[in-house]
C-alpha positions as CSV (number, residue, x, y, z in Angstrom):
1,X,67.9,89.3,106.8
2,X,70.8,88.2,104.5
3,X,72.9,85.1,105.4
4,X,76.6,85.4,104.7
5,X,79.8,83.9,105.9
6,X,81.8,87.0,106.8
7,X,81.0,90.6,107.4
8,X,84.0,93.0,107.4
9,X,83.4,96.3,109.0
10,X,85.5,99.0,107.4
11,X,86.8,99.3,103.8
12,X,90.2,100.7,104.5
13,X,93.5,98.9,103.7
14,X,93.1,96.2,106.3
15,X,89.4,95.5,105.6
16,X,89.8,95.4,101.9
17,X,92.7,93.0,102.1
18,X,90.8,90.8,104.5
19,X,87.8,90.7,102.3
20,X,89.9,89.8,99.3
21,X,91.6,87.0,101.0
22,X,88.4,85.5,102.5
23,X,86.6,85.9,99.1
24,X,89.4,84.0,97.3
25,X,88.7,81.1,99.7
26,X,85.1,81.0,98.5
27,X,83.7,82.7,101.6
28,X,80.6,84.8,101.1
29,X,81.9,88.2,102.1
30,X,80.1,91.5,102.6
31,X,82.4,94.5,103.1
32,X,80.8,97.5,104.7
33,X,81.8,101.1,105.1
34,X,79.9,104.2,106.2
35,X,81.9,106.4,103.7
36,X,80.6,106.9,100.2
37,X,83.6,105.0,98.7
38,X,86.2,102.6,99.8
39,X,89.8,103.4,100.7
40,X,89.4,107.1,101.6
41,X,92.4,107.3,103.9
42,X,94.5,105.4,101.3
43,X,93.7,108.2,98.8
44,X,95.2,110.9,101.0
45,X,98.2,108.9,102.2
46,X,101.7,109.7,101.2
47,X,100.7,113.1,99.8
48,X,98.2,111.4,97.5
49,X,100.8,108.8,96.3
50,X,100.3,106.1,98.9
51,X,103.4,105.0,100.8
52,X,102.1,101.4,100.5
53,X,104.9,99.6,102.3
54,X,108.5,99.8,103.6
55,X,111.0,97.2,102.3
56,X,112.8,97.2,105.7
57,X,109.6,96.3,107.7
58,X,110.0,94.1,110.8
59,X,108.3,93.8,114.2
60,X,110.8,96.2,115.8
61,X,109.3,99.0,113.8
62,X,106.0,98.8,115.8
63,X,104.8,100.0,119.2
64,X,102.6,97.7,121.3
65,X,102.2,96.5,124.8
66,X,103.3,93.2,123.4
67,X,106.2,94.0,121.0
68,X,106.2,90.4,119.7
69,X,102.6,90.2,118.6
70,X,103.0,91.6,115.1
71,X,105.7,89.1,114.1
72,X,103.4,86.3,113.1
73,X,101.2,88.4,110.7
74,X,104.2,90.3,109.3
75,X,105.9,87.0,108.5
76,X,102.8,85.7,106.8
77,X,102.5,88.7,104.4
78,X,105.7,90.6,103.7
79,X,106.6,93.7,101.7
80,X,107.6,91.4,98.9
81,X,104.0,90.1,98.8
82,X,102.4,93.5,98.5
83,X,105.0,94.5,95.9
84,X,104.1,91.4,93.9
85,X,100.4,92.4,94.0
86,X,101.2,96.0,93.0
87,X,103.3,94.7,90.1
88,X,100.6,92.3,89.0
89,X,98.4,95.3,88.4
90,X,101.1,97.2,86.5
91,X,101.4,99.9,89.1
92,X,104.7,101.8,88.8
93,X,106.4,102.8,92.1
94,X,109.6,104.1,93.5
95,X,111.6,104.1,96.7
96,X,111.8,107.6,98.2
97,X,114.0,107.3,101.3
98,X,114.7,104.8,104.0
99,X,112.9,102.0,102.2
100,X,109.6,103.8,101.7
101,X,107.8,102.8,98.5
102,X,105.4,105.2,96.8
103,X,103.2,105.0,93.7
104,X,104.7,106.9,90.8
105,X,101.3,108.3,89.8
106,X,98.5,108.3,92.4
107,X,97.1,106.5,95.4
108,X,94.1,105.9,93.3
109,X,96.0,103.1,91.6
110,X,96.2,101.2,94.8
111,X,92.5,101.7,95.6
112,X,91.6,100.6,92.0
113,X,93.8,97.5,92.5
114,X,92.0,96.6,95.7
115,X,88.5,97.2,94.1
116,X,89.4,94.9,91.2
117,X,90.7,92.2,93.6
118,X,87.5,92.4,95.6
119,X,85.4,92.0,92.4
120,X,87.4,89.0,91.3
121,X,87.0,87.4,94.7
122,X,83.3,87.9,94.7
123,X,83.2,90.3,97.6
124,X,80.0,92.3,97.9
125,X,80.9,95.9,98.8
126,X,78.3,98.2,100.5
127,X,79.4,101.8,100.9
128,X,77.3,104.5,102.7
129,X,76.2,101.8,105.0
130,X,76.2,102.7,108.7
131,X,76.3,99.9,111.3
132,X,73.8,100.3,114.1
133,X,74.8,97.3,116.2
134,X,76.7,94.0,116.3
135,X,75.1,91.2,118.3
136,X,75.7,87.6,118.8
137,X,72.9,85.0,118.9
138,X,74.6,81.8,117.8
139,X,75.8,83.7,114.8
140,X,76.5,87.4,114.6
141,X,73.8,89.8,113.6
142,X,74.9,93.1,112.1
143,X,72.2,95.7,111.9
144,X,73.0,98.4,109.2
145,X,71.3,101.2,107.4
146,X,71.4,98.8,104.3
147,X,69.6,96.0,106.1
148,X,70.4,93.2,108.5
149,X,73.2,90.7,108.0
150,X,73.7,87.3,109.7
151,X,77.2,85.8,109.6
152,X,79.5,83.2,111.1
153,X,82.3,85.8,111.5
154,X,82.7,89.5,111.9
155,X,86.0,91.3,111.2
156,X,86.4,94.8,112.8
157,X,88.6,96.9,110.5
158,X,87.1,100.3,111.5
159,X,90.5,102.0,112.1
160,X,91.3,104.4,114.9
161,X,90.4,108.0,116.0
162,X,92.9,109.8,113.7
163,X,91.6,112.3,111.1
164,X,88.0,112.5,112.3
165,X,87.1,114.7,109.3
166,X,87.6,111.5,107.2
167,X,84.9,109.9,109.3
168,X,87.0,108.2,112.0
169,X,85.1,107.1,115.1
170,X,85.7,104.9,118.1
171,X,83.2,102.3,116.9
172,X,85.7,99.4,116.8
173,X,86.7,100.0,120.4
174,X,83.1,100.1,121.4
175,X,82.5,96.7,119.8
176,X,85.6,95.3,121.6
177,X,84.4,96.5,125.0
178,X,80.8,95.3,124.3
179,X,82.2,91.8,123.9
180,X,84.4,92.1,127.0
181,X,87.7,92.8,125.4
182,X,90.3,95.1,127.0
183,X,91.2,98.3,125.1
184,X,94.6,99.8,125.7
185,X,94.3,103.6,126.2
186,X,94.3,105.4,122.9
187,X,96.4,108.5,122.0
188,X,97.3,110.4,118.8
189,X,100.5,109.1,117.2
190,X,102.7,110.3,114.3
191,X,101.5,113.8,115.2
192,X,103.1,117.3,115.5
193,X,104.1,118.5,119.0
194,X,102.8,121.8,120.4
195,X,104.8,124.3,122.5
196,X,103.4,126.1,125.6
197,X,103.5,129.8,126.1
198,X,107.2,130.5,126.8
199,X,108.6,128.1,124.2
200,X,106.0,129.2,121.7
201,X,107.2,132.8,122.1
202,X,110.8,131.7,121.7
203,X,110.5,129.5,118.7
204,X,107.2,129.7,116.7
205,X,108.0,132.9,114.8
206,X,110.6,130.7,113.0
207,X,107.9,128.8,111.2
208,X,109.0,126.9,108.2
209,X,112.7,126.5,109.2
210,X,113.9,122.9,109.1
211,X,117.0,120.9,109.9
212,X,118.2,117.3,110.0
213,X,118.3,116.3,113.6
214,X,118.3,113.2,115.9
215,X,115.2,113.4,118.1
216,X,114.5,111.1,121.0
217,X,111.6,110.7,123.4
218,X,110.2,108.2,125.9
219,X,111.4,106.5,129.0
220,X,114.0,103.7,128.6
221,X,111.5,100.8,128.2
222,X,109.8,102.5,125.1
223,X,112.4,105.1,124.0
224,X,112.5,106.0,120.3
225,X,115.3,107.8,118.5
226,X,115.2,109.0,114.9
227,X,117.5,110.9,112.5
228,X,115.4,112.8,110.1
229,X,114.1,116.3,109.4
230,X,112.6,118.5,112.0
231,X,110.3,121.4,111.1
232,X,109.4,124.5,113.2
233,X,105.7,125.3,112.9
234,X,103.5,128.1,114.1
235,X,102.4,125.8,117.0
236,X,105.6,123.9,117.8
237,X,107.6,121.2,116.1
238,X,106.8,118.8,113.2
239,X,108.7,117.0,110.4
240,X,109.5,113.3,110.2
241,X,111.8,113.1,113.2
242,X,109.2,114.8,115.5
243,X,106.3,112.7,114.1
244,X,108.3,109.6,114.8
245,X,109.1,110.4,118.4
246,X,105.6,111.6,119.1
247,X,104.5,108.0,119.2
248,X,106.9,107.4,122.1
249,X,106.3,110.6,123.9
250,X,103.9,111.1,126.9
251,X,102.6,114.3,128.5
252,X,105.1,115.6,131.0
253,X,108.2,114.1,129.3
254,X,110.9,116.0,127.5
255,X,112.0,115.5,123.9
256,X,115.7,115.6,123.4
257,X,117.0,116.9,120.1
258,X,120.6,116.7,118.7
259,X,120.7,119.7,116.4
260,X,124.1,118.8,114.9
261,X,124.4,115.1,114.8
262,X,128.0,113.9,114.3
263,X,129.5,117.4,114.2
264,X,131.6,119.2,116.8
265,X,130.0,122.6,116.2
266,X,132.0,124.9,118.4
267,X,135.4,123.2,118.1
268,X,136.8,126.1,116.0
269,X,136.2,128.5,119.0
270,X,138.4,126.4,121.2
271,X,141.5,127.0,119.0
272,X,144.2,129.4,120.4
273,X,143.5,133.0,119.5
274,X,140.1,132.1,118.1
275,X,137.3,134.7,118.3
276,X,134.9,133.9,121.2
277,X,131.6,135.7,121.2
278,X,128.0,135.2,120.1
279,X,128.8,136.2,116.5
280,X,131.5,133.5,116.2
281,X,129.1,130.9,117.8
282,X,126.4,131.8,115.3
283,X,128.8,131.5,112.4
284,X,129.8,128.0,113.6
285,X,126.2,126.9,114.1
286,X,125.0,128.3,110.7
287,X,127.1,125.6,109.0
288,X,124.6,123.2,110.4
289,X,121.3,125.1,111.0
290,X,119.3,127.7,109.0
291,X,120.7,131.2,109.9
292,X,117.7,132.5,111.9
293,X,117.5,129.2,113.9
294,X,121.2,129.4,114.7
295,X,120.9,133.0,115.8
296,X,118.0,132.3,118.1
297,X,119.5,129.2,119.6
298,X,122.8,131.0,120.5
299,X,120.9,134.0,121.9
300,X,119.0,131.7,124.2
301,X,122.0,129.6,125.2
302,X,124.8,132.1,125.2
303,X,127.2,131.4,128.1
304,X,128.0,133.9,130.8
305,X,131.7,133.7,129.9
306,X,133.4,132.3,126.9
307,X,135.8,129.9,128.7
308,X,136.7,126.4,127.4
309,X,134.3,124.9,130.0
310,X,131.4,127.1,128.9
311,X,132.0,126.3,125.2
312,X,132.1,122.6,126.0
313,X,128.9,123.0,128.0
314,X,127.3,124.8,125.0
315,X,128.5,122.0,122.7
316,X,126.8,119.4,124.9
317,X,123.6,121.5,124.9
318,X,123.4,121.7,121.1
319,X,123.5,117.9,121.0
320,X,120.9,117.6,123.7
321,X,118.4,120.4,123.3
322,X,115.7,119.5,125.8
323,X,112.2,120.7,125.1
324,X,109.0,120.1,127.0
325,X,106.0,120.0,124.6
326,X,102.7,121.2,126.0
327,X,100.9,118.5,124.0
328,X,100.2,117.4,120.5
329,X,98.0,118.7,117.7
330,X,95.6,115.8,118.5
331,X,93.7,113.3,116.3
332,X,92.9,116.0,113.7
333,X,96.6,116.0,112.6
334,X,97.6,112.5,113.8
335,X,98.4,110.0,111.0
336,X,97.5,107.1,113.2
337,X,96.1,106.1,116.6
338,X,98.3,104.4,119.2
339,X,96.8,101.9,121.6
340,X,93.6,100.0,120.8
341,X,92.3,96.5,121.2
342,X,94.7,94.7,123.6
343,X,96.8,92.1,121.7
344,X,96.5,89.8,124.7
345,X,92.9,89.4,123.7
346,X,93.7,88.2,120.2
347,X,95.3,85.1,118.5
348,X,98.4,86.4,116.8
349,X,98.0,84.0,113.8
350,X,94.4,84.6,113.1
351,X,93.6,88.0,114.7
352,X,90.6,86.3,116.3
353,X,89.3,87.1,119.8
354,X,90.3,84.5,122.3
355,X,87.0,85.1,124.2
356,X,84.6,85.4,121.3
357,X,85.1,82.9,118.5
358,X,84.4,84.4,115.1
359,X,85.1,87.9,116.1
360,X,88.3,89.4,114.6
361,X,90.1,92.7,114.9
362,X,92.7,94.0,112.3
363,X,94.6,97.1,111.3
364,X,94.7,100.3,113.3
365,X,92.0,99.3,115.7
366,X,94.5,96.9,117.3
367,X,97.3,98.0,119.7
368,X,100.0,97.8,117.0
369,X,101.3,101.1,115.8
370,X,104.0,101.4,113.1
371,X,106.7,104.0,112.4
372,X,106.2,106.7,109.8
373,X,107.1,105.5,106.3
374,X,104.8,102.7,105.1
375,X,104.9,100.5,108.2
376,X,101.3,101.0,109.1
377,X,100.2,100.0,105.6
378,X,102.2,96.8,105.9
379,X,100.5,96.0,109.2
380,X,97.1,96.6,107.6
381,X,97.9,94.3,104.7
382,X,99.4,91.6,106.9
383,X,96.8,91.6,109.7
384,X,94.1,91.7,107.0
385,X,95.6,88.6,105.2
386,X,95.9,86.8,108.5
387,X,92.2,87.2,109.4
388,X,91.1,86.6,105.8
389,X,92.9,83.2,105.7
390,X,91.2,82.3,109.1
391,X,87.6,83.4,108.8
């Protein structure tokens, strides 16, 4: 049995950052992962270029049963801090849109940066090491396929259920429940939405068409609204706007989409002597939407008569297209997992369990879920640093 100070379970963004921070403080750290290498999800993020933060990041960009929980960690390690680390390693980056920062070259640059920092901090990294159990007998005993470790502190950074083909499991939630911590019900987030039979027949043959829209979902207490691109897929809807609202959506609720934000589409048809028919409506809508999407929408929403009142009603409908998804594409396509270890169980400054001293939870395994666009990485860095400074 090996005696160490800290065992970190999971070598993703949060686990790596926690191990680095703890190692810098002189703690004897072992970082474990069942994958054959560290940072596998980092490598596929951002289309392989790693959207490593968002310069506009704040607590309001996250979903949680406690919307204030993330504030402490996010204030402790800001986008400016991760940018400074990236620049220290000479990694070139750029802002894409809406404050999203991406590597110019490859996500591998970020993984290499973290590996170098781990080495400099004296972190022992064990890959291909499966954890059989975590027990507590005065200290924590972690049984792994690489041997048994005894430690003062265990940090659970095992991620969520999203992208199971990358090795995602519910292990972190199992550990939380084992030690008596509540877990908020998990669900796929930042995930495409799927249409049922009738809507699928109406729309899914338009696969590949996209438009800038405002999409909104969720009841008043947790409603999210986003102006970004929407994409029609062979199963339903995707694109940034839809991925964003998917985190707020629940089964049985509608998604409301403004197909022409800020534009009075059918105003020309209200003019005196203006042509009023489906062709004229399609021509007006084609100034905003792809042609086939405009034709389909008018065909399905054409009024019985072409009166002023019916045109005004059609105008309202184009700004509030209500769709009822049959579901999502699930964890296989979800970028993150919403829900997780209840924040009420954790100290917001340390990420330590209130019930079990020395047991910490960080990153995606916690009930803190960010928007699309670098926010979840910033939460991983920040929560990892908070735990790393406390263990």
